[in-house]
C-alpha positions as CSV (number, residue, x, y, z in Angstrom):
1,M,77.4,27.7,-99.1
2,A,73.8,27.6,-97.9
3,N,73.2,27.9,-94.2
4,T,69.7,26.3,-94.0
5,R,68.0,23.4,-95.7
6,S,65.6,25.8,-97.5
7,A,68.6,27.8,-98.8
8,A,70.2,24.7,-100.0
9,K,67.1,23.7,-101.8
10,Q,66.8,27.1,-103.4
11,A,70.4,26.9,-104.5
12,R,69.7,23.6,-106.3
13,A,66.6,25.0,-108.0
14,S,68.5,28.1,-109.0
15,E,71.2,26.0,-110.6
16,R,68.6,23.9,-112.5
17,R,67.0,27.2,-113.8
18,R,70.4,28.6,-114.8
19,V,71.2,25.6,-116.9
20,R,67.8,25.5,-118.5
21,N,67.9,29.3,-119.3
22,R,71.4,29.0,-120.7
23,T,70.3,26.2,-123.0
24,V,67.3,28.1,-124.2
25,K,69.2,31.3,-124.8
26,S,71.9,29.4,-126.7
27,R,69.3,27.8,-129.0
28,L,67.7,31.3,-129.6
29,H,71.0,32.8,-130.6
30,T,71.7,29.8,-133.0
31,M,68.2,30.2,-134.6
32,E,68.7,34.0,-134.9
33,R,72.1,33.5,-136.6
34,K,70.6,31.0,-139.0
35,F,67.8,33.4,-139.9
36,L,70.2,36.3,-140.4
37,D,72.4,34.1,-142.7
38,L,69.4,33.2,-144.8
39,A,68.2,36.7,-144.9
40,T,71.5,38.1,-146.1
41,A,71.7,35.3,-148.7
42,K,68.3,36.5,-150.0
43,K,66.7,33.1,-149.5
44,A,63.2,34.5,-148.9
45,S,61.2,31.3,-148.4
46,E,63.8,29.6,-146.1
47,A,64.2,32.9,-144.1
48,T,60.5,33.2,-143.7
49,E,60.3,29.6,-142.3
50,A,63.3,30.4,-140.0
51,L,61.6,33.6,-138.8
52,R,58.4,31.7,-138.0
53,A,60.3,29.1,-136.0
54,L,62.4,31.8,-134.2
55,S,59.2,33.8,-133.3
56,S,57.7,30.7,-131.8
57,A,60.8,29.9,-129.8
58,L,61.0,33.5,-128.6
59,D,57.4,33.4,-127.4
60,K,57.9,30.2,-125.6
61,A,61.0,31.6,-123.9
62,A,59.1,34.7,-122.9
63,K,56.3,32.5,-121.5
64,T,58.6,30.7,-119.2
65,Q,60.4,34.0,-118.3
66,V,63.7,33.0,-119.8
67,V,63.6,36.3,-121.7
68,T,61.3,39.2,-121.1
69,K,58.2,39.7,-123.2
70,N,59.4,43.0,-124.4
71,L,62.7,41.6,-125.6
72,A,60.9,38.8,-127.5
73,N,58.5,41.3,-129.2
74,R,61.3,43.7,-130.0
75,K,63.4,41.0,-131.6
76,K,60.5,39.7,-133.6
77,S,59.7,43.1,-134.9
78,R,63.3,44.0,-135.9
79,L,63.9,40.6,-137.5
80,A,60.6,40.9,-139.5
81,A,61.7,44.3,-140.7
82,R,65.1,42.9,-141.6
83,L,63.4,40.1,-143.7
84,K,61.2,42.7,-145.4
85,T,64.2,44.9,-146.5
86,A,66.3,41.9,-147.5
87,T,63.7,40.4,-149.7
88,A,62.7,43.8,-151.2
89,A,66.2,44.7,-152.2
C-alpha cells in the first residue's frame, strides 16, 4: 500500500505499464510462433512476410522500452538466419 499521494500515483502508472508491456510481449510471442511455424513448414513467402511484421513489432517494442534494443536486434538476426536456412534446405 502506498504511503503518499505520489507513491499511489506511481503505483497506478506502474500497473498501467505492466498491463501494456504484458500485452505487447504476448503479441510478440504469438508473432514469433507464427513465423517459426511457417519457416518449419517451408512456406518461404509467407514466412518472409511474417518476419517483416515481427521485425517491425520488435522495433516498436524496443522504441517504447518494452524490450531492450539488443534483445530486439538479436531476435531479428537469429530469426532471419533461421529463415535463410529453412528456405535453403
